[in-house]
Backbone atoms as SQL, in Angstrom:
CREATE TABLE atoms (id INTEGER PRIMARY KEY, chain TEXT, resi INTEGER, resn TEXT, atom TEXT, x REAL, y REAL, z REAL);
INSERT INTO atoms VALUES
  (1, 'A', 1, 'MET', 'N', -62.729, -91.652, -40.179),
  (2, 'A', 1, 'MET', 'CA', -62.894, -91.975, -38.677),
  (3, 'A', 1, 'MET', 'C', -61.666, -91.339, -37.616),
  (4, 'A', 2, 'GLN', 'N', -60.373, -91.813, -37.644),
  (5, 'A', 2, 'GLN', 'CA', -59.022, -92.197, -37.142),
  (6, 'A', 2, 'GLN', 'C', -58.597, -90.545, -37.659),
  (7, 'A', 3, 'ALA', 'N', -58.002, -90.293, -38.865),
  (8, 'A', 3, 'ALA', 'CA', -58.105, -89.068, -38.582),
  (9, 'A', 3, 'ALA', 'C', -58.437, -87.527, -38.261),
  (10, 'A', 4, 'LEU', 'N', -59.815, -87.554, -37.836),
  (11, 'A', 4, 'LEU', 'CA', -60.729, -86.720, -37.380),
  (12, 'A', 4, 'LEU', 'C', -59.965, -87.069, -35.517),
  (13, 'A', 5, 'ASP', 'N', -59.562, -87.677, -35.058),
  (14, 'A', 5, 'ASP', 'CA', -59.745, -88.149, -34.122),
  (15, 'A', 5, 'ASP', 'C', -57.862, -87.268, -33.482),
  (16, 'A', 6, 'VAL', 'N', -57.621, -88.045, -34.830),
  (17, 'A', 6, 'VAL', 'CA', -55.791, -87.857, -35.107),
  (18, 'A', 6, 'VAL', 'C', -55.977, -85.858, -34.581),
  (19, 'A', 7, 'LEU', 'N', -56.456, -85.587, -35.307),
  (20, 'A', 7, 'LEU', 'CA', -56.770, -83.964, -35.684),
  (21, 'A', 7, 'LEU', 'C', -57.161, -83.251, -34.048),
  (22, 'A', 8, 'ASN', 'N', -57.739, -84.314, -33.723),
  (23, 'A', 8, 'ASN', 'CA', -59.234, -83.589, -32.084),
  (24, 'A', 8, 'ASN', 'C', -57.954, -83.852, -31.101),
  (25, 'A', 9, 'THR', 'N', -57.255, -84.992, -31.580),
  (26, 'A', 9, 'THR', 'CA', -56.441, -84.871, -30.531),
  (27, 'A', 9, 'THR', 'C', -54.852, -83.893, -30.475),
  (28, 'A', 10, 'ILE', 'N', -54.198, -83.082, -31.913),
  (29, 'A', 10, 'ILE', 'CA', -53.610, -82.566, -31.991),
  (30, 'A', 10, 'ILE', 'C', -54.149, -80.782, -31.426),
  (31, 'A', 11, 'MET', 'N', -54.898, -80.609, -31.656),
  (32, 'A', 11, 'MET', 'CA', -56.008, -79.233, -31.226),
  (33, 'A', 11, 'MET', 'C', -56.154, -79.317, -30.160),
  (34, 'A', 12, 'GLN', 'N', -55.942, -80.957, -29.709),
  (35, 'A', 12, 'GLN', 'CA', -56.543, -80.083, -28.008),
  (36, 'A', 12, 'GLN', 'C', -55.501, -80.634, -27.206),
  (37, 'A', 13, 'TRP', 'N', -54.100, -81.388, -27.234),
  (38, 'A', 13, 'TRP', 'CA', -52.585, -81.419, -26.351),
  (39, 'A', 13, 'TRP', 'C', -51.798, -80.733, -27.480),
  (40, 'A', 14, 'ILE', 'N', -51.861, -79.492, -28.812),
  (41, 'A', 14, 'ILE', 'CA', -50.479, -78.847, -28.779),
  (42, 'A', 14, 'ILE', 'C', -50.887, -77.551, -29.141),
  (43, 'A', 15, 'ILE', 'N', -52.471, -77.491, -30.274),
  (44, 'A', 15, 'ILE', 'CA', -52.676, -76.299, -30.950),
  (45, 'A', 15, 'ILE', 'C', -52.974, -75.640, -29.520),
  (46, 'A', 16, 'ALA', 'N', -53.866, -75.654, -28.754),
  (47, 'A', 16, 'ALA', 'CA', -54.500, -74.740, -27.498),
  (48, 'A', 16, 'ALA', 'C', -53.966, -74.991, -26.518),
  (49, 'A', 17, 'PRO', 'N', -52.886, -75.715, -26.066),
  (50, 'A', 17, 'PRO', 'CA', -51.721, -74.860, -25.325),
  (51, 'A', 17, 'PRO', 'C', -50.645, -73.483, -26.000),
  (52, 'A', 18, 'VAL', 'N', -50.683, -74.018, -26.553),
  (53, 'A', 18, 'VAL', 'CA', -49.370, -72.609, -27.412),
  (54, 'A', 18, 'VAL', 'C', -49.918, -71.547, -27.421),
  (55, 'A', 19, 'ALA', 'N', -51.713, -71.573, -28.381),
  (56, 'A', 19, 'ALA', 'CA', -51.950, -70.400, -28.493),
  (57, 'A', 19, 'ALA', 'C', -52.332, -69.924, -26.982),
  (58, 'A', 20, 'ALA', 'N', -52.914, -70.394, -25.876),
  (59, 'A', 20, 'ALA', 'CA', -52.962, -70.341, -24.858),
  (60, 'A', 20, 'ALA', 'C', -51.896, -69.264, -24.367),
  (61, 'A', 21, 'PHE', 'N', -50.909, -70.003, -24.510),
  (62, 'A', 21, 'PHE', 'CA', -49.383, -69.540, -24.065),
  (63, 'A', 21, 'PHE', 'C', -49.143, -68.051, -24.866),
  (64, 'A', 22, 'VAL', 'N', -49.315, -68.616, -26.395),
  (65, 'A', 22, 'VAL', 'CA', -49.325, -66.486, -26.898),
  (66, 'A', 22, 'VAL', 'C', -50.400, -65.485, -26.368),
  (67, 'A', 23, 'TRP', 'N', -51.004, -66.085, -25.663),
  (68, 'A', 23, 'TRP', 'CA', -52.105, -64.671, -25.665),
  (69, 'A', 23, 'TRP', 'C', -51.219, -64.735, -24.010),
  (70, 'A', 24, 'TYR', 'N', -51.380, -65.689, -23.520),
  (71, 'A', 24, 'TYR', 'CA', -50.943, -65.117, -22.051),
  (72, 'A', 24, 'TYR', 'C', -49.779, -64.073, -22.484),
  (73, 'A', 25, 'LEU', 'N', -48.328, -64.651, -23.457),
  (74, 'A', 25, 'LEU', 'CA', -47.421, -63.524, -23.498),
  (75, 'A', 25, 'LEU', 'C', -47.502, -61.877, -24.431),
  (76, 'A', 26, 'HIS', 'N', -48.662, -61.768, -25.168),
  (77, 'A', 26, 'HIS', 'CA', -49.362, -60.919, -25.290),
  (78, 'A', 26, 'HIS', 'C', -50.207, -60.207, -24.115),
  (79, 'A', 27, 'ASN', 'N', -50.575, -60.181, -23.057),
  (80, 'A', 27, 'ASN', 'CA', -51.385, -59.876, -22.360),
  (81, 'A', 27, 'ASN', 'C', -49.840, -58.600, -21.396),
  (82, 'A', 28, 'GLN', 'N', -48.784, -59.829, -21.031),
  (83, 'A', 28, 'GLN', 'CA', -48.105, -59.487, -20.616),
  (84, 'A', 28, 'GLN', 'C', -47.108, -58.525, -21.191),
  (85, 'A', 29, 'MET', 'N', -46.950, -58.748, -22.361),
  (86, 'A', 29, 'MET', 'CA', -46.690, -57.689, -23.173),
  (87, 'A', 29, 'MET', 'C', -47.058, -56.028, -23.003),
  (88, 'A', 30, 'GLN', 'N', -48.193, -56.621, -23.212),
  (89, 'A', 30, 'GLN', 'CA', -49.228, -54.936, -23.005),
  (90, 'A', 30, 'GLN', 'C', -48.877, -54.591, -22.208),
  (91, 'A', 31, 'GLY', 'N', -49.281, -55.212, -20.876),
  (92, 'A', 31, 'GLY', 'CA', -48.393, -54.775, -19.292),
  (93, 'A', 31, 'GLY', 'C', -47.491, -54.528, -19.271),
  (94, 'A', 32, 'GLN', 'N', -46.140, -54.455, -20.192),
  (95, 'A', 32, 'GLN', 'CA', -45.050, -53.937, -19.894),
  (96, 'A', 32, 'GLN', 'C', -45.246, -53.009, -20.632),
  (97, 'A', 33, 'LYS', 'N', -45.677, -53.023, -21.797),
  (98, 'A', 33, 'LYS', 'CA', -45.421, -51.849, -22.784),
  (99, 'A', 33, 'LYS', 'C', -46.717, -50.626, -22.042),
  (100, 'A', 34, 'THR', 'N', -47.301, -50.544, -20.999),
  (101, 'A', 34, 'THR', 'CA', -47.916, -49.678, -20.295),
  (102, 'A', 34, 'THR', 'C', -47.283, -49.155, -19.372),
  (103, 'A', 35, 'ASP', 'N', -46.435, -49.991, -18.158),
  (104, 'A', 35, 'ASP', 'CA', -45.369, -49.858, -17.411),
  (105, 'A', 35, 'ASP', 'C', -44.480, -48.564, -18.428),
  (106, 'A', 36, 'ILE', 'N', -44.187, -49.314, -19.459),
  (107, 'A', 36, 'ILE', 'CA', -42.818, -48.673, -19.507),
  (108, 'A', 36, 'ILE', 'C', -43.159, -47.038, -20.618),
  (109, 'A', 37, 'ALA', 'N', -44.203, -46.931, -20.680),
  (110, 'A', 37, 'ALA', 'CA', -44.823, -45.780, -21.290),
  (111, 'A', 37, 'ALA', 'C', -44.930, -45.001, -19.884),
  (112, 'A', 38, 'VAL', 'N', -45.352, -45.799, -18.739),
  (113, 'A', 38, 'VAL', 'CA', -45.486, -44.372, -17.522),
  (114, 'A', 38, 'VAL', 'C', -43.945, -44.643, -17.212),
  (115, 'A', 39, 'LEU', 'N', -42.706, -45.289, -17.066),
  (116, 'A', 39, 'LEU', 'CA', -41.746, -44.922, -16.306),
  (117, 'A', 39, 'LEU', 'C', -40.955, -43.590, -17.585),
  (118, 'A', 40, 'LYS', 'N', -41.479, -43.543, -18.981),
  (119, 'A', 40, 'LYS', 'CA', -41.400, -42.781, -19.701),
  (120, 'A', 40, 'LYS', 'C', -41.482, -41.800, -19.499),
  (121, 'A', 41, 'ALA', 'N', -42.810, -41.597, -19.171),
  (122, 'A', 41, 'ALA', 'CA', -43.416, -40.062, -18.552),
  (123, 'A', 41, 'ALA', 'C', -43.223, -39.690, -17.212),
  (124, 'A', 42, 'GLN', 'N', -42.253, -40.316, -16.114),
  (125, 'A', 42, 'GLN', 'CA', -42.150, -40.209, -15.194),
  (126, 'A', 42, 'GLN', 'C', -40.387, -39.901, -15.095),
  (127, 'A', 43, 'ALA', 'N', -39.852, -39.959, -16.465),
  (128, 'A', 43, 'ALA', 'CA', -38.495, -39.770, -15.971),
  (129, 'A', 43, 'ALA', 'C', -38.467, -38.442, -17.461),
  (130, 'A', 44, 'GLU', 'N', -39.784, -37.799, -17.749),
  (131, 'A', 44, 'GLU', 'CA', -39.259, -36.987, -18.875),
  (132, 'A', 44, 'GLU', 'C', -39.727, -36.012, -17.659),
  (133, 'A', 45, 'THR', 'N', -40.859, -35.878, -17.003),
  (134, 'A', 45, 'THR', 'CA', -41.013, -34.990, -15.879),
  (135, 'A', 45, 'THR', 'C', -40.162, -35.074, -15.196),
  (136, 'A', 46, 'ASN', 'N', -39.297, -35.602, -14.410),
  (137, 'A', 46, 'ASN', 'CA', -37.878, -35.059, -13.352),
  (138, 'A', 46, 'ASN', 'C', -36.890, -34.893, -14.349),
  (139, 'A', 47, 'LYS', 'N', -37.232, -34.643, -15.412),
  (140, 'A', 47, 'LYS', 'CA', -35.977, -34.004, -16.243),
  (141, 'A', 47, 'LYS', 'C', -36.187, -32.412, -16.492),
  (142, 'A', 48, 'GLN', 'N', -37.096, -32.558, -16.741),
  (143, 'A', 48, 'GLN', 'CA', -38.083, -30.756, -17.065),
  (144, 'A', 48, 'GLN', 'C', -37.730, -30.263, -15.594),
  (145, 'A', 49, 'ALA', 'N', -38.408, -31.150, -14.407),
  (146, 'A', 49, 'ALA', 'CA', -38.223, -30.930, -12.903),
  (147, 'A', 49, 'ALA', 'C', -36.354, -30.051, -12.422),
  (148, 'A', 50, 'HIS', 'N', -35.767, -31.042, -13.030),
  (149, 'A', 50, 'HIS', 'CA', -33.907, -30.915, -12.867),
  (150, 'A', 50, 'HIS', 'C', -33.957, -29.735, -13.697),
  (151, 'A', 51, 'ASP', 'N', -33.696, -29.672, -15.333),
  (152, 'A', 51, 'ASP', 'CA', -33.639, -28.246, -15.927),
  (153, 'A', 51, 'ASP', 'C', -34.213, -27.073, -15.445),
  (154, 'A', 52, 'ARG', 'N', -35.314, -27.262, -15.085),
  (155, 'A', 52, 'ARG', 'CA', -35.734, -26.356, -14.067),
  (156, 'A', 52, 'ARG', 'C', -35.286, -25.756, -12.810),
  (157, 'A', 53, 'GLU', 'N', -34.979, -26.545, -11.631),
  (158, 'A', 53, 'GLU', 'CA', -34.183, -26.677, -10.844),
  (159, 'A', 53, 'GLU', 'C', -32.536, -26.311, -11.352),
  (160, 'A', 54, 'MET', 'N', -31.683, -26.564, -12.415),
  (161, 'A', 54, 'MET', 'CA', -30.671, -25.729, -12.839),
  (162, 'A', 54, 'MET', 'C', -30.982, -24.973, -13.308),
  (163, 'A', 55, 'LYS', 'N', -31.228, -24.239, -13.824),
  (164, 'A', 55, 'LYS', 'CA', -31.363, -22.668, -14.788),
  (165, 'A', 55, 'LYS', 'C', -31.832, -21.786, -13.731),
  (166, 'A', 56, 'GLU', 'N', -32.995, -22.235, -12.243),
  (167, 'A', 56, 'GLU', 'CA', -32.869, -21.624, -11.440),
  (168, 'A', 56, 'GLU', 'C', -31.522, -21.408, -10.791),
  (169, 'A', 57, 'ILE', 'N', -30.483, -22.100, -10.335),
  (170, 'A', 57, 'ILE', 'CA', -29.138, -21.685, -9.715),
  (171, 'A', 57, 'ILE', 'C', -28.041, -21.863, -10.660),
  (172, 'A', 58, 'ARG', 'N', -28.400, -21.449, -11.705),
  (173, 'A', 58, 'ARG', 'CA', -27.233, -20.614, -12.728),
  (174, 'A', 58, 'ARG', 'C', -28.089, -19.406, -12.646),
  (175, 'A', 59, 'ASP', 'N', -28.904, -18.622, -13.180),
  (176, 'A', 59, 'ASP', 'CA', -29.836, -17.270, -12.530),
  (177, 'A', 59, 'ASP', 'C', -29.276, -17.088, -11.478),
  (178, 'A', 60, 'THR', 'N', -29.120, -17.685, -9.883),
  (179, 'A', 60, 'THR', 'CA', -29.371, -17.413, -9.201),
  (180, 'A', 60, 'THR', 'C', -27.838, -17.254, -9.226),
  (181, 'A', 61, 'THR', 'N', -26.803, -17.779, -9.172),
  (182, 'A', 61, 'THR', 'CA', -25.263, -17.823, -8.826),
  (183, 'A', 61, 'THR', 'C', -25.185, -16.652, -9.567),
  (184, 'A', 62, 'GLU', 'N', -25.581, -16.305, -10.692),
  (185, 'A', 62, 'GLU', 'CA', -25.287, -15.371, -11.399),
  (186, 'A', 62, 'GLU', 'C', -26.137, -14.141, -11.007),
  (187, 'A', 63, 'ARG', 'N', -26.871, -13.812, -10.863),
  (188, 'A', 63, 'ARG', 'CA', -27.118, -12.555, -9.708),
  (189, 'A', 63, 'ARG', 'C', -25.893, -12.719, -8.421),
  (190, 'A', 64, 'ILE', 'N', -25.699, -13.520, -7.975),
  (191, 'A', 64, 'ILE', 'CA', -24.967, -13.598, -6.908),
  (192, 'A', 64, 'ILE', 'C', -23.522, -12.754, -7.467),
  (193, 'A', 65, 'PHE', 'N', -23.046, -13.229, -8.223),
  (194, 'A', 65, 'PHE', 'CA', -22.035, -12.857, -8.940),
  (195, 'A', 65, 'PHE', 'C', -22.607, -11.349, -9.659),
  (196, 'A', 66, 'GLN', 'N', -22.909, -11.237, -9.664),
  (197, 'A', 66, 'GLN', 'CA', -23.876, -9.745, -10.387),
  (198, 'A', 66, 'GLN', 'C', -23.642, -8.828, -8.898),
  (199, 'A', 67, 'LYS', 'N', -24.100, -8.784, -7.766),
  (200, 'A', 67, 'LYS', 'CA', -23.461, -8.550, -6.624),
  (201, 'A', 67, 'LYS', 'C', -22.548, -7.983, -6.089),
  (202, 'A', 68, 'LEU', 'N', -21.537, -9.150, -6.191),
  (203, 'A', 68, 'LEU', 'CA', -20.474, -9.038, -5.859),
  (204, 'A', 68, 'LEU', 'C', -19.579, -8.107, -6.967),
  (205, 'A', 69, 'ASN', 'N', -20.106, -8.276, -7.915),
  (206, 'A', 69, 'ASN', 'CA', -19.261, -7.180, -8.952),
  (207, 'A', 69, 'ASN', 'C', -19.599, -5.718, -8.581),
  (208, 'A', 70, 'SER', 'N', -20.908, -5.416, -7.745),
  (209, 'A', 70, 'SER', 'CA', -21.182, -3.962, -8.114),
  (210, 'A', 70, 'SER', 'C', -20.764, -3.695, -5.916),
  (211, 'A', 71, 'ILE', 'N', -20.583, -4.807, -5.373),
  (212, 'A', 71, 'ILE', 'CA', -20.018, -4.786, -4.030),
  (213, 'A', 71, 'ILE', 'C', -18.413, -4.384, -4.641),
  (214, 'A', 72, 'GLU', 'N', -17.892, -5.003, -5.478),
  (215, 'A', 72, 'GLU', 'CA', -16.460, -4.856, -5.631),
  (216, 'A', 72, 'GLU', 'C', -16.067, -3.671, -6.397),
  (217, 'A', 73, 'GLU', 'N', -16.898, -2.824, -7.408),
  (218, 'A', 73, 'GLU', 'CA', -16.992, -1.346, -7.779),
  (219, 'A', 73, 'GLU', 'C', -16.990, -0.697, -6.486),
  (220, 'A', 74, 'ALA', 'N', -18.128, -1.030, -5.627),
  (221, 'A', 74, 'ALA', 'CA', -18.134, 0.122, -4.459),
  (222, 'A', 74, 'ALA', 'C', -16.700, 0.505, -3.722),
  (223, 'A', 75, 'LEU', 'N', -16.282, -0.724, -3.709),
  (224, 'A', 75, 'LEU', 'CA', -14.850, -0.896, -2.836),
  (225, 'A', 75, 'LEU', 'C', -14.076, 0.170, -3.414),
  (226, 'A', 76, 'ARG', 'N', -13.918, -0.530, -4.488),
  (227, 'A', 76, 'ARG', 'CA', -13.457, 0.661, -5.477),
  (228, 'A', 76, 'ARG', 'C', -13.123, 2.246, -5.728),
  (229, 'A', 77, 'LYS', 'N', -13.393, 2.703, -5.686),
  (230, 'A', 77, 'LYS', 'CA', -14.109, 4.235, -5.525),
  (231, 'A', 77, 'LYS', 'C', -13.692, 4.834, -4.789);
């Protein structure tokens, strides 16, 4: 009967708190995984928006230079 009491005490004061702590850490990690996934999605969306804006700037700049070239050609004639 003494061994059963020792086992019960070990379960109550060592294993149960450790199991609760591991469960708590697991839940925290799941929340962080979700947060990381959201941040990655936001970063990708921002990158795509930035890339689109840079392409628009390049296209606009190219059109400006084409227009300047046509004006320069017209002035040389």
